DRENPA-3360 file (N, C-alpha, C; in nm, 2 decimals, always signed):
BEGIN
1 = MALLDLQT = +9.07/+15.07/+18.23/+9.08/+15.06/+18.10/+8.96/+15.13/+18.03 ~ +8.96/+15.28/+17.94/+8.84/+15.28/+17.88/+8.79/+15.20/+17.77 ~ +8.64/+15.15/+17.79/+8.57/+15.08/+17.64/+8.65/+15.11/+17.52 ~ +8.65/+15.21/+17.45/+8.67/+15.26/+17.34/+8.85/+15.25/+17.32 ~ +8.91/+15.22/+17.41/+9.09/+15.23/+17.42/+9.11/+15.02/+17.38 ~ +9.00/+14.96/+17.44/+9.03/+14.84/+17.46/+8.96/+14.82/+17.30 ~ +8.87/+14.84/+17.26/+8.83/+14.82/+17.16/+8.92/+14.85/+17.03 ~ +9.00/+14.99/+17.02/+9.13/+14.99/+16.94/+9.23/+14.90/+16.98;
9 = ALGRLVRV = +9.26/+14.90/+17.09/+9.36/+14.80/+17.07/+9.33/+14.68/+17.03 ~ +9.24/+14.61/+17.04/+9.16/+14.52/+16.97/+9.23/+14.49/+16.83 ~ +9.13/+14.64/+16.77/+9.13/+14.61/+16.64/+9.25/+14.65/+16.57 ~ +9.35/+14.72/+16.65/+9.47/+14.71/+16.57/+9.55/+14.61/+16.59 ~ +9.55/+14.52/+16.74/+9.63/+14.41/+16.69/+9.57/+14.32/+16.58 ~ +9.50/+14.26/+16.57/+9.39/+14.20/+16.41/+9.50/+14.25/+16.33 ~ +9.49/+14.41/+16.28/+9.52/+14.47/+16.18/+9.66/+14.58/+16.12 ~ +9.77/+14.59/+16.29/+9.85/+14.65/+16.31/+9.97/+14.63/+16.20;
17 = PAGEDPFR = +10.01/+14.68/+16.12/+10.13/+14.72/+15.98/+10.21/+14.65/+16.07 ~ +10.32/+14.59/+16.02/+10.43/+14.54/+16.10/+10.55/+14.69/+16.15 ~ +10.58/+14.69/+16.25/+10.65/+14.76/+16.25/+10.58/+14.87/+16.39 ~ +10.46/+14.87/+16.38/+10.37/+14.99/+16.39/+10.37/+14.97/+16.56 ~ +10.34/+15.04/+16.69/+10.31/+15.00/+16.81/+10.15/+15.04/+16.82 ~ +10.06/+14.92/+16.85/+9.92/+14.91/+16.83/+9.87/+14.95/+16.95 ~ +9.95/+15.03/+17.07/+9.87/+15.08/+17.15/+9.91/+15.24/+17.17 ~ +9.96/+15.26/+17.10/+10.00/+15.41/+17.09/+9.89/+15.49/+17.11;
25 = GLHLTAGE = +9.90/+15.59/+17.18/+9.83/+15.70/+17.18/+9.69/+15.69/+17.32 ~ +9.71/+15.54/+17.33/+9.60/+15.48/+17.43/+9.67/+15.46/+17.57 ~ +9.56/+15.48/+17.65/+9.56/+15.52/+17.77/+9.54/+15.39/+17.88 ~ +9.66/+15.28/+17.84/+9.63/+15.15/+17.91/+9.77/+15.16/+18.00 ~ +9.75/+15.04/+18.13/+9.85/+15.07/+18.23/+9.96/+14.91/+18.18 ~ +10.04/+14.95/+18.24/+10.15/+14.85/+18.23/+10.09/+14.67/+18.21 ~ +10.01/+14.65/+18.29/+9.94/+14.53/+18.29/+9.83/+14.47/+18.21 ~ +9.76/+14.59/+18.21/+9.65/+14.58/+18.01/+9.71/+14.57/+17.91;
33 = RASLVAVV = +9.81/+14.60/+17.87/+9.93/+14.58/+17.78/+9.95/+14.47/+17.77 ~ +10.02/+14.40/+17.89/+10.01/+14.26/+17.86/+9.95/+14.16/+17.86 ~ +9.83/+14.20/+17.91/+9.69/+14.12/+17.93/+9.63/+14.08/+17.75 ~ +9.67/+14.22/+17.65/+9.63/+14.24/+17.57/+9.75/+14.17/+17.48 ~ +9.86/+14.16/+17.48/+9.94/+14.09/+17.46/+9.96/+13.93/+17.44 ~ +9.90/+13.88/+17.51/+9.85/+13.71/+17.59/+9.73/+13.68/+17.50 ~ +9.68/+13.78/+17.47/+9.56/+13.75/+17.40/+9.60/+13.72/+17.27 ~ +9.71/+13.79/+17.20/+9.74/+13.76/+17.08/+9.79/+13.61/+17.06;
41 = DSAGFAFT = +9.86/+13.55/+17.14/+9.92/+13.45/+17.14/+9.82/+13.27/+17.16 ~ +9.65/+13.36/+17.20/+9.56/+13.28/+17.17/+9.57/+13.21/+17.04 ~ +9.50/+13.07/+17.05/+9.44/+12.99/+16.92/+9.33/+13.12/+16.91 ~ +9.23/+13.17/+16.92/+9.11/+13.22/+16.90/+9.13/+13.32/+16.78 ~ +9.23/+13.39/+16.89/+9.29/+13.54/+16.80/+9.38/+13.51/+16.69 ~ +9.42/+13.41/+16.70/+9.50/+13.35/+16.57/+9.41/+13.32/+16.46 ~ +9.29/+13.26/+16.48/+9.19/+13.25/+16.38/+9.14/+13.36/+16.33 ~ +9.08/+13.47/+16.45/+9.06/+13.57/+16.41/+9.13/+13.67/+16.27;
49 = VDVQRSWC = +9.29/+13.68/+16.30/+9.32/+13.74/+16.22/+9.38/+13.71/+16.08 ~ +9.31/+13.54/+16.04/+9.32/+13.48/+15.95/+9.22/+13.54/+15.89 ~ +9.13/+13.50/+15.95/+9.00/+13.54/+15.87/+8.95/+13.65/+15.84 ~ +9.07/+13.76/+15.92/+9.06/+13.91/+15.86/+9.14/+13.92/+15.74 ~ +9.24/+13.87/+15.76/+9.34/+13.89/+15.65/+9.29/+13.82/+15.55 ~ +9.23/+13.67/+15.54/+9.17/+13.66/+15.44/+9.05/+13.71/+15.36 ~ +8.97/+13.76/+15.44/+8.89/+13.87/+15.37/+8.94/+14.02/+15.32 ~ +9.03/+14.08/+15.34/+9.13/+14.19/+15.31/+9.21/+14.14/+15.17;
57 = AGRAANAA = +9.22/+14.03/+15.17/+9.28/+14.01/+15.05/+9.20/+13.93/+14.94 ~ +9.11/+13.87/+14.95/+8.98/+13.91/+14.88/+8.88/+13.98/+14.83 ~ +8.87/+14.12/+14.90/+8.85/+14.20/+14.84/+8.96/+14.25/+14.77 ~ +9.08/+14.28/+14.81/+9.19/+14.33/+14.71/+9.20/+14.23/+14.58 ~ +9.21/+14.10/+14.59/+9.21/+14.02/+14.45/+9.07/+14.09/+14.35 ~ +8.95/+14.08/+14.45/+8.83/+14.11/+14.36/+8.87/+14.25/+14.26 ~ +8.93/+14.31/+14.31/+8.97/+14.48/+14.27/+9.05/+14.48/+14.20 ~ +9.11/+14.37/+14.15/+9.21/+14.41/+14.04/+9.27/+14.23/+13.99;
65 = RLTLSMLS = +9.17/+14.20/+13.93/+9.12/+14.06/+13.93/+9.20/+14.00/+13.75 ~ +9.16/+14.10/+13.67/+9.23/+14.09/+13.55/+9.40/+14.12/+13.55 ~ +9.42/+14.25/+13.64/+9.59/+14.27/+13.64/+9.67/+14.15/+13.71 ~ +9.60/+14.06/+13.84/+9.64/+13.96/+13.87/+9.64/+13.85/+13.81 ~ +9.55/+13.83/+13.73/+9.54/+13.71/+13.64/+9.66/+13.74/+13.52 ~ +9.75/+13.78/+13.50/+9.84/+13.84/+13.42/+9.95/+13.76/+13.51 ~ +10.00/+13.78/+13.61/+10.07/+13.73/+13.72/+10.06/+13.58/+13.76 ~ +10.23/+13.54/+13.77/+10.20/+13.42/+13.83/+10.17/+13.40/+14.01;
73 = ADERQRLL = +10.10/+13.26/+14.05/+10.06/+13.23/+14.15/+10.13/+13.34/+14.27 ~ +10.26/+13.27/+14.26/+10.36/+13.33/+14.37/+10.38/+13.49/+14.37 ~ +10.35/+13.57/+14.23/+10.36/+13.67/+14.24/+10.23/+13.75/+14.30 ~ +10.14/+13.70/+14.25/+10.01/+13.73/+14.31/+9.95/+13.72/+14.49 ~ +10.04/+13.62/+14.50/+10.02/+13.61/+14.64/+10.10/+13.69/+14.75 ~ +10.21/+13.68/+14.66/+10.31/+13.84/+14.74/+10.28/+13.96/+14.74 ~ +10.20/+14.01/+14.63/+10.13/+14.15/+14.61/+10.03/+14.16/+14.77 ~ +9.95/+14.09/+14.72/+9.84/+14.07/+14.79/+9.85/+14.02/+14.99;
81 = ADWVNAGG = +9.99/+13.98/+15.01/+10.00/+13.98/+15.12/+10.11/+14.10/+15.18 ~ +10.15/+14.17/+15.09/+10.25/+14.29/+15.09/+10.15/+14.40/+15.12 ~ +10.03/+14.37/+15.07/+9.96/+14.48/+15.09/+9.86/+14.46/+15.21 ~ +9.83/+14.36/+15.22/+9.72/+14.33/+15.36/+9.81/+14.39/+15.49 ~ +9.97/+14.32/+15.50/+10.04/+14.39/+15.58/+10.13/+14.49/+15.60 ~ +10.06/+14.59/+15.49/+10.05/+14.72/+15.50/+9.95/+14.77/+15.52 ~ +9.87/+14.72/+15.58/+9.70/+14.75/+15.61/+9.59/+14.74/+15.52 ~ +9.62/+14.72/+15.42/+9.56/+14.71/+15.34/+9.43/+14.63/+15.34;
89 = GTPSFFAA = +9.32/+14.66/+15.28/+9.16/+14.58/+15.27/+9.06/+14.64/+15.41 ~ +9.06/+14.72/+15.47/+9.01/+14.77/+15.56/+8.89/+14.84/+15.54 ~ +8.95/+14.93/+15.44/+8.82/+15.03/+15.48/+8.73/+15.01/+15.37 ~ +8.61/+15.05/+15.41/+8.45/+15.02/+15.37/+8.40/+15.07/+15.27 ~ +8.48/+15.20/+15.20/+8.44/+15.25/+15.05/+8.53/+15.20/+14.99 ~ +8.48/+15.07/+14.89/+8.57/+14.98/+14.80/+8.62/+15.04/+14.72 ~ +8.59/+15.16/+14.64/+8.62/+15.25/+14.53/+8.73/+15.27/+14.55 ~ +8.76/+15.31/+14.65/+8.89/+15.42/+14.69/+8.98/+15.31/+14.76;
97 = EADAFLDF = +9.00/+15.21/+14.80/+9.05/+15.10/+14.83/+9.06/+15.07/+14.74 ~ +9.01/+15.02/+14.62/+9.05/+14.94/+14.48/+9.13/+15.01/+14.43 ~ +9.12/+15.16/+14.43/+9.21/+15.27/+14.33/+9.35/+15.28/+14.42 ~ +9.38/+15.24/+14.57/+9.47/+15.20/+14.63/+9.52/+15.14/+14.60 ~ +9.47/+14.99/+14.55/+9.53/+14.90/+14.56/+9.61/+14.89/+14.44 ~ +9.48/+14.97/+14.31/+9.60/+14.93/+14.21/+9.73/+15.05/+14.17 ~ +9.69/+15.14/+14.22/+9.83/+15.25/+14.25/+9.96/+15.14/+14.29 ~ +9.92/+15.05/+14.43/+10.01/+14.98/+14.48/+10.05/+14.88/+14.38;
105 = IARRLPDP = +9.99/+14.82/+14.32/+10.05/+14.71/+14.23/+10.10/+14.75/+14.12 ~ +10.08/+14.89/+14.04/+10.11/+14.95/+13.98/+10.30/+15.00/+13.94 ~ +10.33/+15.02/+14.11/+10.44/+15.08/+14.12/+10.56/+14.96/+14.10 ~ +10.51/+14.81/+14.13/+10.53/+14.70/+14.14/+10.58/+14.63/+14.01 ~ +10.49/+14.69/+13.85/+10.52/+14.63/+13.78/+10.59/+14.68/+13.70 ~ +10.67/+14.58/+13.61/+10.78/+14.68/+13.46/+10.67/+14.79/+13.43 ~ +10.75/+14.87/+13.35/+10.73/+14.92/+13.30/+10.76/+14.98/+13.14 ~ +10.79/+14.93/+13.03/+10.63/+14.86/+12.98/+10.62/+14.74/+12.96;
113 = SHALTLCR = +10.48/+14.72/+13.02/+10.46/+14.54/+13.07/+10.24/+14.55/+13.01 ~ +10.24/+14.45/+12.97/+10.09/+14.39/+12.97/+10.00/+14.39/+13.12 ~ +10.12/+14.35/+13.21/+10.02/+14.38/+13.33/+9.99/+14.53/+13.38 ~ +10.12/+14.62/+13.36/+10.11/+14.73/+13.40/+9.97/+14.76/+13.32 ~ +9.96/+14.74/+13.19/+9.84/+14.83/+13.11/+9.70/+14.78/+13.19 ~ +9.70/+14.65/+13.21/+9.57/+14.61/+13.22/+9.55/+14.66/+13.38 ~ +9.66/+14.68/+13.47/+9.65/+14.77/+13.57/+9.61/+14.88/+13.53 ~ +9.63/+14.96/+13.47/+9.60/+15.13/+13.46/+9.46/+15.07/+13.39;
121 = VEQATLRA = +9.43/+14.99/+13.31/+9.25/+14.99/+13.28/+9.20/+14.97/+13.38 ~ +9.19/+14.87/+13.46/+9.08/+14.89/+13.56/+9.06/+14.98/+13.65 ~ +9.15/+15.05/+13.69/+9.21/+15.18/+13.78/+9.12/+15.29/+13.70 ~ +9.09/+15.34/+13.53/+9.07/+15.38/+13.48/+8.92/+15.33/+13.45 ~ +8.89/+15.24/+13.42/+8.75/+15.16/+13.45/+8.70/+15.22/+13.57 ~ +8.76/+15.16/+13.70/+8.72/+15.23/+13.80/+8.64/+15.36/+13.85 ~ +8.77/+15.44/+13.79/+8.77/+15.57/+13.81/+8.63/+15.62/+13.72 ~ +8.62/+15.57/+13.61/+8.53/+15.63/+13.46/+8.42/+15.63/+13.58;
129 = REGTLRFA = +8.37/+15.50/+13.59/+8.21/+15.42/+13.66/+8.19/+15.52/+13.76 ~ +8.26/+15.53/+13.88/+8.23/+15.61/+13.98/+8.22/+15.75/+13.91 ~ +8.25/+15.83/+13.81/+8.25/+15.94/+13.76/+8.05/+15.94/+13.71 ~ +8.03/+15.82/+13.68/+7.92/+15.85/+13.61/+7.82/+15.87/+13.71 ~ +7.80/+15.85/+13.85/+7.74/+15.86/+13.87/+7.74/+16.02/+13.97 ~ +7.81/+16.12/+13.91/+7.78/+16.23/+13.90/+7.75/+16.33/+13.78 ~ +7.80/+16.25/+13.71/+7.88/+16.35/+13.55/+7.72/+16.37/+13.48 ~ +7.73/+16.49/+13.46/+7.60/+16.52/+13.33/+7.71/+16.60/+13.22;
137 = VPDPSRLD = +7.64/+16.61/+13.11/+7.71/+16.62/+13.01/+7.67/+16.79/+13.01 ~ +7.79/+16.85/+13.01/+7.80/+17.03/+13.06/+7.80/+17.07/+12.94 ~ +7.75/+17.21/+12.97/+7.68/+17.31/+12.87/+7.76/+17.34/+12.82 ~ +7.80/+17.35/+12.70/+7.90/+17.37/+12.59/+7.96/+17.53/+12.56 ~ +7.82/+17.61/+12.65/+7.85/+17.76/+12.63/+7.95/+17.78/+12.78 ~ +8.02/+17.71/+12.83/+8.11/+17.74/+12.94/+8.24/+17.75/+12.81 ~ +8.25/+17.70/+12.74/+8.40/+17.74/+12.63/+8.39/+17.87/+12.60 ~ +8.28/+17.95/+12.59/+8.29/+18.06/+12.54/+8.34/+18.23/+12.63;
145 = APACILRA = +8.33/+18.15/+12.79/+8.34/+18.23/+12.91/+8.49/+18.30/+12.85 ~ +8.49/+18.41/+12.88/+8.65/+18.47/+12.84/+8.78/+18.41/+12.93 ~ +8.75/+18.41/+13.03/+8.84/+18.33/+13.12/+8.83/+18.16/+13.16 ~ +8.79/+18.12/+13.02/+8.77/+17.96/+13.07/+8.92/+17.85/+13.07 ~ +8.89/+17.81/+13.19/+8.99/+17.71/+13.23/+8.98/+17.53/+13.16 ~ +9.08/+17.53/+13.16/+9.03/+17.36/+13.11/+9.13/+17.25/+13.21 ~ +9.07/+17.15/+13.22/+9.19/+17.07/+13.30/+9.16/+16.96/+13.30 ~ +9.24/+16.88/+13.34/+9.21/+16.69/+13.30/+9.08/+16.66/+13.37;
153 = GRYAALVR = +8.98/+16.54/+13.29/+8.88/+16.54/+13.42/+8.95/+16.44/+13.51 ~ +8.86/+16.48/+13.64/+8.86/+16.42/+13.78/+8.88/+16.22/+13.74 ~ +8.77/+16.24/+13.63/+8.71/+16.05/+13.66/+8.78/+16.03/+13.51 ~ +8.90/+16.04/+13.43/+8.91/+16.03/+13.31/+9.07/+15.97/+13.34 ~ +9.09/+15.94/+13.22/+9.23/+15.86/+13.25/+9.28/+15.82/+13.04 ~ +9.43/+15.83/+13.04/+9.45/+15.80/+12.90/+9.55/+15.67/+12.96 ~ +9.52/+15.52/+12.84/+9.61/+15.45/+12.90/+9.68/+15.41/+12.74 ~ +9.82/+15.38/+12.75/+9.90/+15.35/+12.61/+9.86/+15.17/+12.63;
161 = FHAQPQLL = +9.85/+15.14/+12.55/+9.82/+14.99/+12.56/+9.95/+14.95/+12.45 ~ +10.05/+14.84/+12.50/+10.19/+14.82/+12.44/+10.14/+14.69/+12.32 ~ +10.04/+14.69/+12.24/+9.97/+14.59/+12.15/+9.85/+14.62/+12.10 ~ +9.78/+14.58/+12.00/+9.65/+14.62/+11.94/+9.52/+14.59/+12.09 ~ +9.49/+14.69/+12.18/+9.38/+14.64/+12.26/+9.32/+14.48/+12.25 ~ +9.28/+14.46/+12.09/+9.20/+14.34/+12.08/+9.28/+14.21/+12.15 ~ +9.38/+14.25/+12.08/+9.46/+14.11/+12.08/+9.55/+14.10/+12.21 ~ +9.53/+14.24/+12.34/+9.57/+14.16/+12.50/+9.44/+14.17/+12.54;
169 = LAALEGQP = +9.33/+14.17/+12.50/+9.19/+14.10/+12.54/+9.19/+14.05/+12.55 ~ +9.22/+13.90/+12.40/+9.20/+13.81/+12.38/+9.25/+13.70/+12.45 ~ +9.40/+13.79/+12.51/+9.51/+13.65/+12.59/+9.45/+13.64/+12.71 ~ +9.34/+13.72/+12.73/+9.27/+13.70/+12.89/+9.20/+13.58/+12.86 ~ +9.16/+13.55/+12.74/+9.04/+13.47/+12.72/+9.13/+13.31/+12.68 ~ +9.24/+13.34/+12.64/+9.32/+13.24/+12.63/+9.43/+13.20/+12.52 ~ +9.37/+13.30/+12.47/+9.47/+13.36/+12.33/+9.65/+13.36/+12.35 ~ +9.72/+13.35/+12.27/+9.87/+13.37/+12.31/+9.93/+13.54/+12.31;
177 = LPPVSRET = +9.98/+13.55/+12.42/+10.01/+13.69/+12.45/+10.07/+13.77/+12.40 ~ +10.05/+13.87/+12.33/+10.11/+13.96/+12.23/+10.28/+13.99/+12.27 ~ +10.33/+14.01/+12.16/+10.49/+14.11/+12.25/+10.45/+14.28/+12.26 ~ +10.53/+14.27/+12.37/+10.56/+14.37/+12.39/+10.57/+14.52/+12.28 ~ +10.51/+14.60/+12.26/+10.56/+14.69/+12.11/+10.60/+14.82/+12.19 ~ +10.71/+14.86/+12.10/+10.73/+15.00/+12.14/+10.63/+15.10/+12.11 ~ +10.55/+14.99/+12.04/+10.43/+15.16/+11.94/+10.34/+15.10/+12.01 ~ +10.26/+15.21/+12.09/+10.11/+15.22/+12.15/+10.00/+15.24/+12.11;
185 = TPVLFGPG = +9.89/+15.19/+12.13/+9.81/+15.22/+12.09/+9.69/+15.33/+12.24 ~ +9.70/+15.44/+12.21/+9.64/+15.53/+12.32/+9.45/+15.55/+12.36 ~ +9.43/+15.45/+12.48/+9.29/+15.49/+12.46/+9.27/+15.59/+12.61 ~ +9.16/+15.62/+12.55/+9.10/+15.71/+12.65/+8.97/+15.66/+12.76 ~ +8.96/+15.66/+12.87/+8.87/+15.67/+12.95/+8.80/+15.81/+13.02 ~ +8.66/+15.79/+13.02/+8.57/+15.87/+13.06/+8.43/+15.86/+13.11 ~ +8.37/+15.93/+13.19/+8.23/+15.90/+13.25/+8.11/+15.89/+13.14 ~ +8.14/+16.01/+13.05/+8.08/+16.07/+12.94/+8.05/+15.98/+12.80;
193 = LTGLSRLA = +8.16/+15.86/+12.83/+8.18/+15.78/+12.69/+8.13/+15.69/+12.68 ~ +8.09/+15.64/+12.59/+7.99/+15.48/+12.55/+8.06/+15.34/+12.58 ~ +8.06/+15.29/+12.71/+8.13/+15.16/+12.73/+8.23/+15.24/+12.82 ~ +8.26/+15.35/+12.84/+8.35/+15.43/+12.92/+8.47/+15.44/+12.84 ~ +8.48/+15.41/+12.73/+8.66/+15.41/+12.71/+8.60/+15.43/+12.52 ~ +8.71/+15.48/+12.46/+8.72/+15.45/+12.33/+8.88/+15.53/+12.25 ~ +8.93/+15.49/+12.11/+9.08/+15.51/+12.10/+9.09/+15.67/+12.08 ~ +9.17/+15.73/+12.11/+9.20/+15.88/+12.11/+9.28/+15.88/+11.96;
201 = SGDEVALW = +9.26/+16.00/+11.95/+9.32/+16.09/+11.81/+9.45/+16.11/+11.88 ~ +9.54/+16.17/+11.74/+9.66/+16.24/+11.80/+9.64/+16.38/+11.85 ~ +9.50/+16.43/+11.80/+9.46/+16.56/+11.84/+9.44/+16.61/+12.02 ~ +9.40/+16.43/+12.04/+9.31/+16.41/+12.19/+9.41/+16.39/+12.30 ~ +9.54/+16.27/+12.22/+9.63/+16.25/+12.30/+9.70/+16.38/+12.32 ~ +9.77/+16.48/+12.23/+9.83/+16.59/+12.23/+9.75/+16.69/+12.36 ~ +9.63/+16.71/+12.34/+9.53/+16.82/+12.44/+9.55/+16.71/+12.60 ~ +9.56/+16.63/+12.58/+9.53/+16.51/+12.72/+9.65/+16.56/+12.78;
209 = ERLAAPGA = +9.80/+16.55/+12.72/+9.94/+16.56/+12.80/+9.95/+16.66/+12.77 ~ +9.92/+16.77/+12.74/+9.93/+16.92/+12.75/+9.85/+16.94/+12.90 ~ +9.71/+16.92/+12.93/+9.63/+16.92/+13.07/+9.71/+16.85/+13.14 ~ +9.87/+16.81/+13.15/+9.89/+16.82/+13.30/+9.94/+16.89/+13.40 ~ +9.91/+17.02/+13.35/+9.86/+17.13/+13.40/+9.77/+17.20/+13.37 ~ +9.68/+17.28/+13.42/+9.54/+17.36/+13.36/+9.58/+17.46/+13.27 ~ +9.53/+17.46/+13.18/+9.57/+17.60/+13.12/+9.42/+17.66/+13.04 ~ +9.46/+17.78/+13.02/+9.39/+17.89/+12.98/+9.31/+17.84/+12.81;
217 = LSVLSREG = +9.21/+17.82/+12.80/+9.10/+17.81/+12.66/+9.16/+17.85/+12.54 ~ +9.23/+18.01/+12.58/+9.23/+18.12/+12.51/+9.40/+18.07/+12.45 ~ +9.49/+18.00/+12.51/+9.63/+17.98/+12.54/+9.66/+17.83/+12.46 ~ +9.55/+17.77/+12.51/+9.54/+17.62/+12.45/+9.54/+17.67/+12.29 ~ +9.41/+17.75/+12.22/+9.39/+17.79/+12.10/+9.49/+17.83/+12.06 ~ +9.55/+17.92/+12.09/+9.64/+17.98/+12.04/+9.79/+17.86/+12.03 ~ +9.80/+17.82/+12.10/+9.92/+17.66/+12.06/+9.87/+17.58/+11.93 ~ +9.76/+17.61/+11.95/+9.69/+17.48/+11.80/+9.63/+17.39/+11.83;
225 = HRREAIES = +9.55/+17.40/+11.97/+9.45/+17.29/+12.00/+9.34/+17.32/+11.94 ~ +9.28/+17.19/+11.87/+9.14/+17.22/+11.79/+8.98/+17.21/+11.90 ~ +8.94/+17.34/+11.85/+8.83/+17.41/+11.93/+8.73/+17.22/+11.90 ~ +8.72/+17.16/+11.80/+8.66/+17.04/+11.77/+8.68/+16.95/+11.91 ~ +8.81/+16.91/+11.90/+8.90/+16.84/+12.00/+8.85/+16.83/+12.13 ~ +8.85/+16.97/+12.17/+8.81/+17.03/+12.33/+8.66/+17.01/+12.36 ~ +8.57/+17.05/+12.28/+8.46/+17.02/+12.28/+8.37/+16.82/+12.30 ~ +8.46/+16.80/+12.22/+8.47/+16.66/+12.21/+8.49/+16.56/+12.40;
233 = LVAAGIVE = +8.62/+16.63/+12.39/+8.60/+16.56/+12.55/+8.57/+16.64/+12.63 ~ +8.56/+16.77/+12.62/+8.48/+16.80/+12.75/+8.35/+16.75/+12.74 ~ +8.27/+16.70/+12.67/+8.11/+16.65/+12.64/+8.13/+16.46/+12.69 ~ +8.26/+16.44/+12.69/+8.27/+16.31/+12.75/+8.32/+16.30/+12.90 ~ +8.35/+16.44/+12.96/+8.37/+16.46/+13.10/+8.53/+16.37/+13.10 ~ +8.62/+16.41/+12.94/+8.79/+16.37/+12.96/+8.84/+16.56/+13.00 ~ +8.76/+16.62/+12.96/+8.85/+16.73/+13.02/+8.73/+16.83/+13.05 ~ +8.81/+16.85/+13.16/+8.63/+16.97/+13.28/+8.69/+17.17/+13.22;
241 = ASG = +8.62/+17.25/+13.18/+8.60/+17.33/+13.20/+8.52/+17.41/+13.28 ~ +8.62/+17.55/+13.34/+8.60/+17.62/+13.43/+8.60/+17.73/+13.43 ~ +8.54/+17.88/+13.49/+8.57/+17.98/+13.45/+8.44/+18.07/+13.40;
% end
């Protein structure tokens, strides 16, 4: 057997998701496959798997610390186990892995719920922080281009809190958890904002929602979106301009 096939097979046996063939696409004889399967039953291999799973779960837990703190111990362990069983926790690029895990959690949380809000906050903060590595305040003259197109920023987000944000954050410090309100408080996240976030105005919320699909600045202006709101969001990296 080729060394690369052996290394690939061992790696898959440690982390193969349930139901997936660890030997798919590898050039292994029936005897080689049997030998590798026998390794899986050894105590040493079981220890290696346990260590790997623990490491992967620890990385994931660190990525969603606030969100997981809102859940019961059983819920936390179930989510982490499901994530690791699905093959999560192995990529070396932590930001992408954390973003994927937060999406994984979000799909399994009640909507609306404070846990889902915190999940989106952690994800939005992660993206905005990543964006600061590349962000520079754009030249405002871009907005004067006749064919200027606006789109939602790649490192931006709008998160709706179902309680006053300060009350929800205080609950993380031991204060009573506020009820889930039908009324929401919108908060913008972006790489050009001080502290990466701030409350959103009604005009800004309307513009953000409108940019679910890119739009020409000339069209947005005719629709009543104010130039001041557009300039503010572009300067913060929440909206991107091109053309």
